[in-house]
N, C-alpha and C positions, 0 to 999 in steps of 0.2 A: 834223535831230535837235536837240533842245533839251537844254541842261544848265544847271547853276547855277554861279555864281562862288563859290568857297569861300575862306575866310580862310586865308592862309598867312603867319604872322607879321604884319608890317605891310602885306603885299601881298595880292593876290587871285589865284586861279588857277582852272584847270579840270582835271578828270580826263578823260583820253581813254580810251575803251574799247579793250582790246587788239586786237580785230578791226579797228577803224578805224586803229590805229597800224600794223598789219601790212599792210593794204590800201594805205595811203599810203607805205609803205616808210620810216617814220620810225625813226631811231635815237636815240642819246643827245644828239646835237647837231642842232639844227634851225635854219632861217632863219626870221626873223619880220619882218613888215612891217606898218605901219599904212597903210590906205587909207581913203578917205572912208567913214565908217560901218562899217569892218570891220577885223579883225585877221586877216592871212593868214599861215599857216605852211606850210613845205614841207621836204622832206628836204635837209639841207645836203650840198653836194658837198665832196669832199676838196680839199685845196690843189692848185691847178694840175691839174685833171683832165685826163688824157690825155697829159701831158708825158712820163711814163716811156715810154709806147708810142711816142710820136713820136721820142724820143731813140734808142730801140732801132732803129727803122726807119731813121733817119738814119745811124746807125753801120753798119748792114747795107748801106745803099746807097752810102755814101761812104767807109767805113773810118774808122779813128780819126784824125781830123785836128783841129787846133786851130782854133777860130773866129777867134782874133786871133793875130797873130805874137807870138813871145816878146818881152818888154820887159826887157832886162838891167838889173840894178840894181848898186849899188856892191858889194853882197854877192857878186854873180857875178864881179866883177873882182878881189876880194881872194882871197888864198890862205886856205883853211880846210880843216879835217879833220873827219871824222865822229867 
């Protein structure tokens, strides 16, 4: 498919047809990379994909445990009230 660069302020851009956007699974945020003679874009993944599911699976497997032992501070040793 060929398209033209259009002026957008001081920059230039392209318009992507809706069917192409849907087929590629693109949303508001995309990844963009320059390669030799090409600009490649793809659907951006959310932050830390899969971490929530992995944390749930770990909790189910091992129960709720701390990964590091508690590290007491001066605050823990002084008397305090809520």
